[in-house]
DRENKERO-408015 format. One record per residue (C-alpha): residue in three letters; x, y, z. Coordinates in steps of 0.1 Angstrom, whole numbers, plus 5000, padded with zeros to 4 digits. Example, Ala and Ser with C-alpha at 12.3 -4.5 7.8 and 13.67 -1.06 7.14 Angstrom:
% residues 2
ala512349555078 ser513749895071 
//
This chain:
% residues 255
met498852724381 thr500752674413 ala499252494442 arg497952724469 gln499952714501 glu497852704533 ser498952934561 pro500152744592 asp497952974612 leu494952794598 ala496052454613 pro493552314639 pro494652404674 asp494852044685 val497351944659 val501051984667 pro503052044635 ala505951804625 gly508951834648 gly506751894679 arg506952284674 val504152504686 ala503552884682 gly506853074688 gly509052784677 arg509052614711 thr508352244716 ala505352124735 val507752014763 glu509452354764 gln506152524766 gly504952314795 ala508352364813 gly507552734817 ser504552674840 gly506752664871 arg505352324882 pro506951984879 asp505251794850 glu504151504872 trp502151734895 ala500851954866 thr499251634851 gly498051494884 gly501151284892 arg503551064874 arg501950824849 pro500550494865 gly503350234868 glu506150484865 pro508550464895 met508650754919 thr511750954928 trp512850934964 pro511751294972 ala508351224957 arg508050894976 ala508951075008 val505951315003 val503451074987 cys504050785011 gly505750945040 ile503151205050 pro500250965052 ala502450725072 val503451005096 val499851125100 ala498650765107 phe501450715132 ser500851035150 leu497050975153 gly497650625165 leu500150735191 trp497951005206 gln496850885241 val497550525231 gly498150425267 ala495350625283 arg492750345280 ser493050025300 phe493249685282 ser489849555269 gln488649205273 asp489849115237 glu493249265244 gly493349055276 ala493248745254 thr496448875236 leu498148925270 ser497048575282 ala498748415253 ala501748645248 leu502848645285 arg503448265284 ser506748105277 leu507347995241 pro506647635248 gly503447735267 leu502447965238 phe502847685213 gly500947455235 val498047695236 leu498147745198 ala497947375193 his494347385207 ile492947735203 asp493648065185 ala496047915160 val494848175134 his496448455156 gly499648265163 ala501948495143 tyr500548795161 tyr500948645196 leu504448555187 val505248915178 ile503649045210 his505548785231 phe508848935219 val507549285223 ile506749215259 thr510049055265 ile511849365252 ala509549655262 gly507249525289 ala503549465291 ser502249825294 glu499349945273 thr501650165251 ala504149885245 val501649615236 arg499649845213 leu502749995196 pro503049725169 ser499449815158 val500350185156 leu503450105135 ala501449865113 thr498850135106 ala501550375095 val503050105072 ala499550035058 ala498950415051 gly502250445033 ser501850125013 leu498350225002 ala499750554990 ala502350364970 leu499750134956 gly497450424945 ala500450614930 arg501350304909 leu497750264897 ala496550614892 gly499350864898 gln500951044928 arg497951264937 ala495550974938 gly498050774959 phe498651064983 ala494851114988 ala494250744993 gly496950715020 leu495851035038 leu492150935038 phe493050595052 ala495250755079 val492450985092 ala489550725091 pro488250665126 pro488050285123 val491650285113 ala492650485143 ala490650255165 asp492549945152 ala495850135156 gln495250145193 asn494049795197 ala496349505208 arg494849265183 pro496049145150 phe493849355127 ala496249645121 leu499149405113 ala496849195090 thr495749515072 ala499349635066 val500449295052 val497349265029 val497949615015 ile501549515008 thr500249194992 cys498049394968 tyr501049624960 arg503149314952 phe500349184931 ile500249504910 arg504049494906 tyr503849144893 ala500849214870 gln502749514855 thr506249364852 gly505648984849 arg508948924867 arg509348604887 arg510848784917 asp507648994920 ala505548684919 ala507748534947 trp507348854968 tyr503548834962 ala503448474974 leu505448555005 ala503248855014 leu500148655008 ala501248375031 leu502248615058 ser498948795057 gly497248465062 trp499248395093 phe498048715108 asp494448675098 val493148385078 leu490348595063 thr492848815045 leu493448525021 leu490148625005 val492148894988 val493148624962 ile489548654949 ala489949034944 asn493348994928 ser492148724904 ala489148924894 thr491349224887 leu493649014866 ala490748874846 ala489349214840 thr492549364827 pro493349234792 ala497049344794 trp497649144825 arg495948824815 pro499148664803 arg500248664840 arg497548424850 arg499748114852 gly502348284873 phe499648434895 met498048094901 leu501347934910 ala502248214934 ala498748204951 ala498947824954 gly502447844969 
//
């Protein structure tokens, strides 16, 4: 007796026959290509960790950044300086020796921000719009960086949604129009988290160095941002694939 041959039509629908062919002799990739949509958007974005193309980056990161910038710029100079913003002006309007003299006694934790505003005032004047503009720009950078972080972790759609939701959040818009260091600190700490993920995924020394630099810079704008090290270390410990990076992470954070 000869062995009975099973019809390929009886194969389970979830099984793709050898050679990757499906009904009609087309490969699974060819079948998906006829949907008229790019594969990365048909599946919710590129796979986590996969680099984005420049056109995709312009959409995923650029649109949240533009929205955040536009909302922050809307009537940015209509409101007079608050009392807290007056502290910024009091420090930033001094000469550099005078500013460093103040920082030797008070407000050293905001020294980097006051230095930035000092040069902004030197170039553009001390109007409400000019002094608040760095916060507007920083909020746009934070929205774009958050989108890039989300795309790297969970795909382009997730990154785009995260950046856009951040951009339209009322507390974010309030900090964008505030001449205080909070928006700049937020932008730098989001970049710090992005550099952390880059290092955790690649293990490259240059990514560890960028993480250390971003972490130090965030601490200069707001010392409380250094608490992000706790979140980063917890993430590293909770992700088995990233645990071999612990030594490099600790060296970068210590640096």
